[in-house]
C-alpha beads as a LAMMPS data file, in Angstrom:
LAMMPS data file: protein, C-alpha beads

76 atoms
75 bonds

1 atom types
1 bond types

-500.0 500.0 xlo xhi
-500.0 500.0 ylo yhi
-500.0 500.0 zlo zhi

Masses

1 110.0

Atoms # bond

1 1 1 -253.808 132.685 449.747
2 1 1 -254.023 129.988 452.451
3 1 1 -257.914 130.265 452.239
4 1 1 -257.781 129.442 448.507
5 1 1 -255.649 126.320 449.287
6 1 1 -258.158 125.378 452.079
7 1 1 -261.459 125.711 449.750
8 1 1 -259.580 123.229 447.143
9 1 1 -259.603 120.466 449.718
10 1 1 -262.248 118.027 450.243
11 1 1 -263.010 115.452 453.089
12 1 1 -263.505 111.746 452.051
13 1 1 -267.436 112.102 451.924
14 1 1 -267.383 115.313 449.831
15 1 1 -264.746 113.658 447.270
16 1 1 -266.639 110.503 447.240
17 1 1 -269.759 112.166 446.077
18 1 1 -268.177 114.217 443.744
19 1 1 -266.617 110.980 442.111
20 1 1 -269.604 108.764 442.410
21 1 1 -267.769 106.366 444.611
22 1 1 -268.364 105.107 448.165
23 1 1 -266.363 106.488 451.030
24 1 1 -265.193 103.105 451.556
25 1 1 -263.713 102.882 448.165
26 1 1 -261.924 106.261 448.524
27 1 1 -260.564 105.007 451.887
28 1 1 -259.264 102.000 450.072
29 1 1 -257.598 104.216 447.672
30 1 1 -255.837 106.099 450.072
31 1 1 -254.803 103.201 452.233
32 1 1 -253.244 101.621 449.177
33 1 1 -252.036 105.009 448.021
34 1 1 -253.695 104.728 444.681
35 1 1 -254.245 108.409 444.785
36 1 1 -252.577 111.412 446.037
37 1 1 -254.066 112.852 449.419
38 1 1 -253.287 115.269 452.220
39 1 1 -252.950 114.583 456.052
40 1 1 -253.786 117.335 458.191
41 1 1 -253.339 115.972 461.696
42 1 1 -255.367 112.729 461.378
43 1 1 -257.822 114.255 459.043
44 1 1 -257.492 113.030 455.484
45 1 1 -258.297 115.522 452.413
46 1 1 -258.395 115.135 448.823
47 1 1 -257.542 118.270 446.419
48 1 1 -260.045 119.266 443.588
49 1 1 -257.092 118.830 441.469
50 1 1 -256.964 115.255 442.401
51 1 1 -260.635 114.577 441.985
52 1 1 -260.348 116.267 438.384
53 1 1 -257.368 114.127 437.357
54 1 1 -259.276 110.827 438.531
55 1 1 -262.351 111.942 436.504
56 1 1 -260.431 112.621 433.399
57 1 1 -258.431 109.383 433.798
58 1 1 -261.633 107.466 433.721
59 1 1 -262.851 109.268 430.877
60 1 1 -263.318 107.101 427.501
61 1 1 -264.020 108.505 424.007
62 1 1 -267.390 107.702 422.459
63 1 1 -267.306 104.664 419.824
64 1 1 -268.420 107.079 417.275
65 1 1 -265.398 109.247 417.976
66 1 1 -262.856 106.322 418.072
67 1 1 -263.890 104.986 414.702
68 1 1 -263.842 108.441 413.118
69 1 1 -260.406 109.075 414.212
70 1 1 -259.497 105.277 413.001
71 1 1 -260.785 106.078 409.651
72 1 1 -258.744 109.308 409.345
73 1 1 -255.726 107.409 410.256
74 1 1 -256.323 105.073 407.902
75 1 1 -257.209 102.145 410.253
76 1 1 -259.761 99.552 410.352

Bonds

1 1 1 2
2 1 2 3
3 1 3 4
4 1 4 5
5 1 5 6
6 1 6 7
7 1 7 8
8 1 8 9
9 1 9 10
10 1 10 11
11 1 11 12
12 1 12 13
13 1 13 14
14 1 14 15
15 1 15 16
16 1 16 17
17 1 17 18
18 1 18 19
19 1 19 20
20 1 20 21
21 1 21 22
22 1 22 23
23 1 23 24
24 1 24 25
25 1 25 26
26 1 26 27
27 1 27 28
28 1 28 29
29 1 29 30
30 1 30 31
31 1 31 32
32 1 32 33
33 1 33 34
34 1 34 35
35 1 35 36
36 1 36 37
37 1 37 38
38 1 38 39
39 1 39 40
40 1 40 41
41 1 41 42
42 1 42 43
43 1 43 44
44 1 44 45
45 1 45 46
46 1 46 47
47 1 47 48
48 1 48 49
49 1 49 50
50 1 50 51
51 1 51 52
52 1 52 53
53 1 53 54
54 1 54 55
55 1 55 56
56 1 56 57
57 1 57 58
58 1 58 59
59 1 59 60
60 1 60 61
61 1 61 62
62 1 62 63
63 1 63 64
64 1 64 65
65 1 65 66
66 1 66 67
67 1 67 68
68 1 68 69
69 1 69 70
70 1 70 71
71 1 71 72
72 1 72 73
73 1 73 74
74 1 74 75
75 1 75 76
């Protein structure tokens, strides 16, 4: 079970690559505590769950989907 948890943690370069941001940006988020992170000694790790939440938080619907849902609701 411990191996499963360790496999779900990424170092900052790995997490930054998956998110498409720089390591510097990710370090800034960690420093400002904008995102949750795990400290193991001096090492900082980001969980796969956190990476997924960040990706979903930044996802926006396509304009076509947004206008279709507005029309169904009687909006403009």
